[in-house]
C-alpha positions, 0 to 999 in steps of 0.5 A: 445245296439248300440251306436254311439258317435261323437266328434271333431266338433267345430268352424273353419275359412274358409279354415280350417280343422277338424277331426270328430270321431264316436266311435261305440259299441254294434255291430260287427263294422267291419261287417257294412258300416258306413256313415256320414250325415249332416244337416244344419239349414232349410235343409234336412239331406244329406249323406256326405260319406260312407265306406263299412265294408272292406273299398273297397267301398267309396263314397262322396257327390259331394259337399265334394269330394276332400275335405273330407276323410272318414276312419275307424279303425275296431280295435278301432270301430271308423270311421273318417271324415277328413274335409279340405278346409272347407267352410261356407256352410259346417256348419251343425250338422254332424251325424254318421249312420249305419244300423245294423241287431240284432236278425233278426231285422234291423234298422238305428242307429244315433249318437247324432251329432256334430256341425261344424261351419265354419265362420270367 
């Protein structure tokens, strides 16, 4: 079955950096777009960044552009989110996401999330 497992969250001071990882299994990772979302308390889940299967298409939310970098290692079935110059407003649970077609049925899959807290 499809599994997405995030790691790398934690507590960091403003201006600091973190790298999130999402390890995927159960599907052909190299064939699918991967996305990072986040959800802050009391707010809707928002798309942070996505990267196409080949890495040719990348996009970021305006609030993180220039500070966050998404990357992927298809050999390791892992997608990363490098987060620099972190701000308190980046505090949220970060989720890995993909939409996968299996046996003719497509659906969204989510990881369990990893907490990122930016605070002094």
